[in-house]
Each structure stands twice: as C-alpha cells, then as structure tokens.
C-alpha positions as CSV (number, residue, x, y, z in Angstrom):
1,M,-13.8,-6.9,5.1
2,E,-17.6,-6.7,4.4
3,Y,-17.0,-3.3,2.8
4,Y,-14.5,-4.9,0.4
5,N,-16.9,-7.7,-0.4
6,L,-19.8,-5.3,-1.2
7,L,-17.4,-3.2,-3.4
8,F,-16.1,-6.3,-5.0
9,L,-19.6,-7.6,-5.9
10,A,-20.8,-4.2,-7.2
11,A,-17.7,-3.9,-9.4
12,A,-17.8,-7.5,-10.6
13,F,-21.4,-7.4,-11.7
14,L,-20.9,-4.0,-13.4
15,M,-18.0,-5.5,-15.3
16,L,-20.1,-8.5,-16.2
17,F,-22.8,-6.3,-17.6
18,I,-20.3,-4.3,-19.7
19,S,-18.5,-7.5,-20.8
20,V,-21.6,-9.3,-22.0
21,S,-22.9,-6.2,-23.7
22,I,-19.7,-5.5,-25.6
23,I,-18.7,-9.1,-26.4
24,D,-22.2,-9.9,-27.8
25,K,-21.6,-7.3,-30.5
26,I,-18.2,-8.9,-31.4
27,I,-19.3,-12.5,-31.2
28,P,-23.1,-12.4,-31.6
29,L,-25.2,-15.3,-30.4
30,E,-28.8,-16.3,-31.2
31,I,-31.0,-16.9,-28.2
32,N,-32.1,-20.6,-28.0
33,D,-35.8,-21.3,-27.9
34,V,-36.3,-23.1,-24.7
35,K,-39.3,-24.2,-22.5
36,H,-38.0,-22.6,-19.4
37,P,-36.2,-19.3,-20.3
38,E,-35.9,-18.3,-16.6
39,I,-33.8,-21.4,-15.9
40,D,-31.5,-20.5,-18.9
41,G,-31.2,-17.0,-17.4
42,L,-30.4,-18.4,-14.0
43,R,-27.5,-20.6,-15.2
44,G,-25.1,-17.9,-16.2
45,Y,-25.4,-16.1,-12.9
46,L,-24.7,-19.4,-11.0
47,A,-21.5,-19.9,-13.1
48,F,-20.4,-16.4,-12.4
49,L,-21.0,-16.8,-8.7
50,V,-18.8,-19.9,-8.8
51,F,-16.1,-17.8,-10.4
52,L,-16.4,-15.3,-7.5
53,H,-16.3,-18.1,-5.0
54,H,-13.0,-19.4,-6.4
55,S,-11.7,-15.9,-6.6
56,Y,-12.1,-15.6,-2.8
57,I,-10.4,-19.0,-2.3
58,W,-7.5,-17.9,-4.5
59,H,-7.0,-14.9,-2.3
60,N,-6.6,-17.2,0.7
61,Y,-4.4,-19.6,-1.2
62,L,-2.0,-16.9,-2.3
63,H,-1.4,-16.0,1.4
64,S,-1.6,-19.5,3.1
65,S,-0.9,-22.0,0.3
66,E,-4.1,-23.8,1.5
67,W,-7.0,-24.4,-0.8
68,R,-10.0,-24.2,1.6
69,N,-13.6,-23.1,1.6
70,P,-14.2,-19.4,2.2
71,E,-14.6,-18.2,5.7
72,S,-17.4,-15.9,4.4
73,N,-20.8,-17.6,4.4
74,L,-21.8,-15.6,1.4
75,F,-18.9,-16.6,-0.7
76,S,-19.1,-20.2,0.5
77,H,-22.7,-20.3,-0.8
78,F,-21.7,-18.7,-4.1
79,G,-19.9,-22.0,-4.8
80,Q,-21.8,-24.7,-2.9
81,S,-25.4,-23.5,-3.4
82,S,-24.7,-22.6,-7.0
83,V,-23.5,-26.2,-7.7
84,A,-26.5,-27.5,-5.8
85,L,-28.7,-25.5,-8.1
86,F,-26.9,-26.9,-11.1
87,F,-27.7,-30.4,-9.8
88,V,-31.3,-29.5,-9.2
89,I,-31.6,-28.1,-12.7
90,T,-30.2,-31.3,-14.2
91,A,-32.6,-33.5,-12.3
92,F,-35.6,-31.3,-13.1
93,L,-34.9,-31.1,-16.8
94,F,-34.4,-34.8,-17.4
95,V,-37.1,-36.0,-15.1
96,S,-39.5,-33.6,-16.8
97,K,-38.5,-35.1,-20.2
98,L,-39.2,-38.5,-18.8
99,M,-42.7,-37.6,-17.6
100,E,-43.4,-35.9,-21.0
101,A,-42.4,-39.2,-22.7
102,N,-44.8,-41.2,-20.5
103,A,-46.9,-42.1,-23.5
104,A,-44.1,-42.3,-26.0
105,A,-40.8,-44.1,-26.4
106,F,-37.8,-42.6,-24.8
107,N,-34.7,-43.1,-27.0
108,W,-32.0,-44.0,-24.5
109,K,-29.3,-44.4,-27.0
110,R,-29.9,-41.0,-28.4
111,Y,-30.2,-39.5,-24.9
112,I,-26.8,-40.8,-23.7
113,I,-25.0,-39.9,-27.0
114,S,-26.4,-36.3,-26.8
115,R,-25.1,-36.1,-23.2
116,F,-21.7,-37.1,-24.4
117,Y,-21.7,-34.5,-27.2
118,R,-22.9,-31.9,-24.8
119,L,-20.3,-32.4,-22.1
120,A,-17.2,-34.1,-23.6
121,P,-15.9,-31.7,-26.3
122,M,-15.7,-28.6,-24.2
123,Y,-14.4,-30.6,-21.2
124,L,-11.7,-32.2,-23.3
125,F,-10.7,-28.8,-24.7
126,S,-10.3,-27.5,-21.1
127,V,-8.3,-30.6,-20.2
128,V,-5.8,-30.0,-23.0
129,F,-5.1,-26.6,-21.4
130,I,-4.8,-28.2,-18.0
131,F,-2.1,-30.5,-19.4
132,I,-0.3,-27.6,-21.0
133,L,-0.4,-25.5,-17.9
134,A,0.7,-28.5,-15.7
135,A,3.7,-29.0,-18.0
136,A,4.6,-25.3,-17.9
137,A,4.3,-25.3,-14.1
138,S,6.6,-28.3,-14.1
139,D,9.2,-26.4,-16.2
140,F,8.4,-28.9,-19.0
141,E,10.4,-31.6,-17.1
142,I,9.3,-35.1,-16.5
143,K,9.1,-35.4,-12.7
144,D,7.1,-38.7,-12.4
145,S,7.1,-42.1,-14.0
146,I,5.5,-42.4,-17.4
147,L,3.1,-44.9,-16.0
148,N,1.9,-42.5,-13.3
149,I,1.6,-39.6,-15.7
150,T,-0.4,-41.8,-18.0
151,K,-2.7,-42.9,-15.2
152,S,-3.3,-39.4,-13.9
153,S,-3.9,-38.1,-17.5
154,L,-6.5,-40.8,-18.1
155,S,-8.2,-39.9,-14.8
156,W,-8.5,-36.3,-16.1
157,L,-9.6,-37.3,-19.5
158,F,-12.4,-39.5,-18.0
159,F,-14.0,-36.6,-16.2
160,T,-11.8,-37.1,-13.1
161,I,-14.0,-40.1,-12.1
162,H,-11.0,-41.4,-10.2
163,G,-10.4,-37.9,-8.7
164,S,-8.5,-34.8,-9.7
165,V,-5.1,-36.5,-9.2
166,D,-1.8,-34.7,-9.5
167,I,-0.1,-34.7,-12.9
168,N,3.6,-35.2,-13.1
169,N,4.0,-34.8,-9.3
170,L,2.6,-31.3,-9.6
171,K,1.2,-30.6,-6.1
172,D,-2.5,-29.6,-6.1
173,T,-2.9,-29.9,-9.9
174,Q,-6.6,-29.5,-9.4
175,I,-6.2,-25.8,-8.6
176,I,-5.4,-25.3,-12.3
177,N,-9.2,-25.4,-12.9
178,S,-10.2,-24.7,-9.3
179,G,-11.3,-28.3,-8.9
180,V,-14.6,-27.8,-10.7
181,A,-14.4,-31.2,-12.4
182,W,-15.6,-33.0,-9.2
183,T,-19.2,-32.3,-10.2
184,L,-19.0,-34.1,-13.6
185,P,-19.0,-37.7,-12.2
186,Y,-22.2,-36.8,-10.3
187,E,-23.7,-35.5,-13.5
188,W,-22.8,-38.8,-15.3
189,M,-24.1,-40.9,-12.4
190,F,-27.4,-39.2,-12.6
191,Y,-27.5,-39.7,-16.4
192,F,-26.9,-43.4,-16.0
193,L,-29.4,-43.7,-13.1
194,L,-32.2,-42.1,-15.2
195,P,-33.6,-45.5,-16.5
196,V,-34.1,-46.6,-12.9
197,I,-35.9,-43.3,-12.1
198,A,-38.0,-43.9,-15.2
199,L,-39.3,-47.1,-13.6
200,F,-40.8,-45.1,-10.8
201,F,-42.8,-43.2,-13.3
202,K,-44.1,-46.5,-14.8
203,I,-42.1,-45.9,-18.0
204,K,-41.0,-49.2,-19.5
205,V,-37.2,-49.6,-19.9
206,K,-35.8,-52.7,-21.7
207,A,-33.4,-54.9,-19.8
208,K,-30.7,-54.3,-22.5
209,V,-30.8,-50.6,-21.5
210,L,-31.5,-50.9,-17.8
211,I,-28.7,-53.4,-17.0
212,P,-25.7,-51.7,-18.7
213,F,-26.8,-48.3,-17.4
214,I,-27.0,-49.6,-13.8
215,V,-23.6,-51.3,-14.2
216,I,-21.9,-48.2,-15.4
217,F,-23.6,-46.2,-12.6
218,I,-22.2,-48.6,-10.0
219,I,-18.7,-48.5,-11.6
220,I,-18.6,-44.7,-11.5
221,L,-20.0,-44.7,-8.0
222,A,-17.4,-47.2,-6.8
223,I,-14.4,-45.6,-8.5
224,S,-15.3,-42.0,-7.6
225,R,-16.1,-42.9,-3.9
226,S,-18.9,-40.3,-4.2
227,S,-20.6,-38.8,-1.2
228,M,-24.3,-39.6,-1.0
229,R,-24.9,-36.2,0.5
230,N,-24.2,-34.7,-2.9
231,F,-27.2,-36.6,-4.4
232,S,-29.7,-34.6,-2.3
233,P,-30.0,-31.7,-4.8
234,F,-30.9,-34.3,-7.5
235,I,-33.7,-35.5,-5.3
236,A,-34.9,-31.9,-4.9
237,G,-34.9,-31.5,-8.6
238,I,-37.0,-34.6,-9.1
239,I,-39.5,-33.4,-6.5
240,V,-39.8,-30.0,-8.3
241,A,-40.3,-31.8,-11.6
242,I,-43.2,-33.8,-10.1
243,I,-44.8,-30.7,-8.5
244,I,-44.5,-28.7,-11.8
245,K,-46.0,-31.6,-13.8
246,K,-48.8,-32.6,-11.3
247,A,-49.9,-29.3,-9.8
248,K,-53.1,-27.9,-11.4
249,D,-52.0,-24.3,-11.3
250,I,-48.8,-22.8,-9.8
251,T,-48.7,-19.7,-11.9
252,F,-49.3,-17.8,-8.7
253,L,-45.6,-18.4,-7.9
254,R,-44.8,-15.9,-10.6
255,Q,-46.0,-13.0,-8.5
256,P,-43.3,-10.5,-7.4
257,K,-43.9,-11.3,-3.7
258,Y,-42.5,-14.8,-4.4
259,A,-39.4,-13.2,-5.9
260,L,-39.1,-11.4,-2.5
261,L,-39.5,-14.8,-0.8
262,V,-36.6,-16.2,-2.9
263,I,-34.4,-13.4,-1.6
264,I,-35.5,-13.9,2.0
265,L,-34.9,-17.7,1.8
266,L,-31.5,-17.3,0.3
267,S,-30.6,-14.7,2.9
268,V,-31.7,-17.1,5.7
269,S,-29.6,-19.8,4.2
270,V,-26.5,-17.6,4.0
271,Y,-26.9,-16.1,7.4
272,F,-27.5,-19.3,9.4
273,F,-25.4,-21.8,7.4
274,N,-21.8,-21.8,6.4
275,S,-22.4,-24.5,3.7
276,G,-24.8,-25.0,0.9
277,K,-24.5,-28.8,1.2
278,K,-26.4,-29.1,4.5
279,I,-29.9,-30.5,4.3
280,I,-31.8,-27.3,5.2
281,P,-29.9,-25.1,2.6
282,V,-30.6,-27.9,0.0
283,I,-34.3,-27.8,0.9
284,I,-34.2,-24.0,0.6
285,T,-32.5,-24.3,-2.8
286,G,-35.2,-26.7,-3.9
287,I,-38.0,-24.2,-2.9
288,V,-36.1,-21.3,-4.6
289,F,-35.8,-23.4,-7.8
290,L,-39.5,-24.4,-7.6
291,I,-40.5,-20.7,-7.7
292,I,-38.2,-20.0,-10.6
293,A,-39.2,-23.1,-12.6
294,A,-42.8,-22.1,-12.2
295,G,-42.0,-19.1,-14.3
296,N,-40.9,-16.4,-11.8
297,S,-38.3,-14.3,-13.6
298,M,-37.1,-12.5,-10.4
299,F,-38.6,-9.1,-11.4
300,G,-37.9,-9.8,-15.0
301,I,-34.1,-10.2,-14.6
302,L,-33.8,-13.9,-15.6
303,S,-35.9,-13.6,-18.7
304,T,-34.0,-10.6,-20.2
305,R,-32.1,-11.1,-23.4
306,F,-28.9,-10.2,-21.5
307,S,-29.5,-13.0,-18.9
308,R,-30.5,-15.6,-21.5
309,K,-27.5,-14.9,-23.8
310,F,-25.2,-14.9,-20.8
311,G,-26.8,-18.2,-19.6
312,Q,-26.0,-20.0,-22.8
313,I,-22.2,-19.8,-22.2
314,T,-22.5,-21.2,-18.6
315,Y,-20.6,-24.5,-19.2
316,S,-17.6,-22.7,-20.7
317,I,-17.6,-20.2,-17.9
318,Y,-17.7,-23.0,-15.4
319,L,-14.9,-25.0,-16.9
320,L,-12.6,-22.1,-17.9
321,H,-12.7,-19.6,-15.0
322,G,-10.3,-21.6,-12.9
323,I,-7.9,-22.0,-15.7
324,L,-8.0,-18.2,-16.2
325,L,-7.4,-17.5,-12.5
326,F,-4.5,-20.0,-12.4
327,T,-2.9,-18.5,-15.5
328,T,-3.3,-15.0,-14.1
329,F,-1.7,-15.6,-10.7
330,R,0.9,-18.2,-11.7
331,F,2.2,-17.0,-15.0
332,I,1.1,-13.3,-15.6
333,I,1.4,-11.8,-12.1
334,G,3.3,-14.5,-10.3
335,Y,2.4,-16.0,-6.8
336,E,4.8,-13.7,-4.9
337,K,3.7,-10.5,-6.4
338,A,0.0,-11.5,-6.3
339,A,0.4,-12.2,-2.5
340,L,1.6,-8.6,-2.1
341,L,-1.4,-7.0,-3.8
342,T,-3.5,-4.8,-1.6
343,P,-7.2,-5.7,-1.2
344,F,-8.2,-3.1,-3.8
345,E,-5.6,-4.2,-6.2
346,Y,-6.7,-7.9,-5.9
347,L,-10.3,-6.9,-6.4
348,G,-9.3,-5.0,-9.5
349,V,-7.5,-8.0,-10.9
350,I,-10.5,-10.2,-10.4
351,V,-12.9,-7.7,-11.9
352,L,-10.7,-7.3,-14.9
353,C,-10.6,-11.1,-15.4
354,A,-14.4,-11.0,-16.0
355,F,-13.9,-9.6,-19.5
356,P,-11.5,-12.2,-20.9
357,L,-13.6,-14.9,-19.1
358,I,-16.8,-13.9,-20.9
359,F,-14.9,-13.3,-24.2
360,I,-13.2,-16.7,-24.2
361,S,-16.3,-18.5,-23.0
362,Q,-18.4,-16.9,-25.8
363,L,-15.8,-18.1,-28.3
364,T,-15.7,-21.6,-27.0
365,Y,-19.5,-21.9,-26.8
366,K,-19.9,-20.7,-30.4
367,Y,-17.1,-22.7,-31.9
368,I,-16.9,-25.8,-29.7
369,E,-20.1,-26.3,-27.7
370,L,-22.7,-25.2,-30.2
371,P,-21.4,-27.2,-33.2
372,F,-21.5,-30.4,-31.2
373,I,-24.9,-29.5,-29.8
374,N,-26.2,-29.1,-33.3
375,F,-24.4,-32.2,-34.5
376,A,-26.2,-34.2,-31.8
377,K,-29.5,-32.8,-32.9
378,R,-28.9,-33.8,-36.5
379,K,-28.3,-37.4,-35.4
380,R,-31.8,-37.7,-34.0
C-alpha cells in the first residue's frame, strides 16, 4: 500500500505542476502583492493536500459506504494538519493587522464586510451546485417535507452553522463537497471574536462594536455546537503573530537548516500521531508556521511564481474539490464501477481530476472571487 501511496503522490504533484503551468497560459492571473508571499505559496499546497486526503477517504467510501478518517497517518494529516494550518494562518494574519493598527483606528464595519465579500460569493456558488447535485442524486423527486427541505437548505446557505444536514432525505449529503464546510463556522467565530482579542492588545473597541460581535459569536458557538479543541490552532496563530511582531530579529529562521527542521517536525508529527488535531501536532504546526511566517520559503519553493499563483486559487480548490470527486464517482463513473477499479486505475482517476480541479478553480477565482475582492477594496 505504501508503494501505491508514493506513486500516487508523485503522479498527483506532477499533474499539479503540469495543470498549473498550462492553465495559467489559458486563464492568466496576476500575482497579488502581499506582505507574506511564503504564506500565499503555502496555501495552495494545503488545499491540494486536503484534496488528496478526501481522495483517500473516497476510496474507502466506495468499498465500505463509510465516510471515515484515513487509516494512513500521512493522509490523515493531509486533511487535519492542513486545516489546522489554515486556522493558524487566519489568526496570524488578522491579529497581525490588529497589532499594526495599534496606533490607528481599526474599521470594524469595513473589516466584517470585507470578510463577507471574501467568503460568501464563492461559497454560495458552491452551494448552488450542491443543491443541483442533491436534486440529481434524488432523481429530481421530493422525498422530504417542504419545511425540512427549507430548513436544511438554509443551514447550507448560512455556512452550515447548524451542521451539514441532509437535503431532501439524501443520506450523507455532506459527501457532495466532502464535508469541507465544517471549517467555515470556526472562521466566522474567529472573525467575530477579534474585537475581544483586540482588547488584550490594548486596542480600544467601542461597545456598539464589541457587544454585537460577542453576541453573534455566542449564537454561532451555541448553534454549531463547536468543539473547543478546534480553536487551538487559532491560539497558535495568535502566538506566532506576537512573536513575529515583538521579536527583535528572527531572520535567522530563513536559513535552509530550518527548512530541514520543518520537514523533520512534520515527519515526527505524522509518524507518532494519527491525527493533526491533538495538542502536540498542533504545537508542531505552530512551530512550522512560525518558521515559514518568518520568511522561510522552504528552499525557495513557496516564493516561486508557480506556488504563489497556485496559492491564489486556494479557496476555490478547497470548496470545489469535493464536488468534483462526487460528480466523478456518482455520475460519470458510477459507484459500482468505481468500486471495481484497480488501485492503479483509481489513482489514475484522481490524478486526472487534478486538471479540471485547477482549471475550474482558476475560472471561479478570476470571475467570482477576484471581482468581489476588488469590490470590497473599492468600498474602503
């Protein structure tokens, strides 16, 4: 099995390189000017690892009809540690902005509106496809009460705050997008908790901002029945932001030997832990991110034009890869035929899926995400 995994990873990343190189010529993108290019370069790889994580889960699902975490530590971390890093990045970037605004006013209204324009349009676009695929999987027949269908649809439209509930009695509706929406309520909770965090940095926040933000945070927390364990990566991101801001000089972390340390730490995490959610893997994730946030480009890989362009379409890759996998196995190949695929044939299907995934994600970034990002900037 390890042989197949290594072959799979080699083929998948080769197809990734080919896909990004070709598609960028068809749908060209400008590279965004950002303060931390290495973080931008990192994001795309994290989203692609989540895609590989769910590809592994899909293989098990086709043979057992059970949606469960991979038995492989490596593929388990591809999903869980990647998501943990996404949470770390969110906390780091926004707490860094808070500290930079220490002597100036932080526009909370503009901040939350920009977050809505950043997350909502692409997410709602993906939900439309989830509704269509759920209807197709239900043979376009109404199999639940209109009231229940409305409730479940609203749950999906509101970032699955109430959970990824089944639509129209379609069992395991969440597999349509591989259940990735569970992370979005945590993102929103962090956004609404930011004014409280600001107080710890002695940044004044008016009561008319603080109170409604806290109320909304509590409402989301109560409705989503969130696990406090999933907040630990945000804490790691906050700590990294403080270290980067307060440390006199951490440029030494850019040395190649610390890139090697990153590889060693991640290897330790994968070898000794079957989950990226446990406290030690989260601590390791925080240390790894500190090294990258300090400017370590991992032997130049994360700062290349390839990585940075790939990193810009992260959100689309994250939201759409599950939909592509579901469409491929449910409607193009069919569950029964997919379950009969040999390991090599299955790996081939996944590797081939990388091209349409990058192509569609680049399209949606350019024509859905980017226009709303620019619109939010113009409203400042």
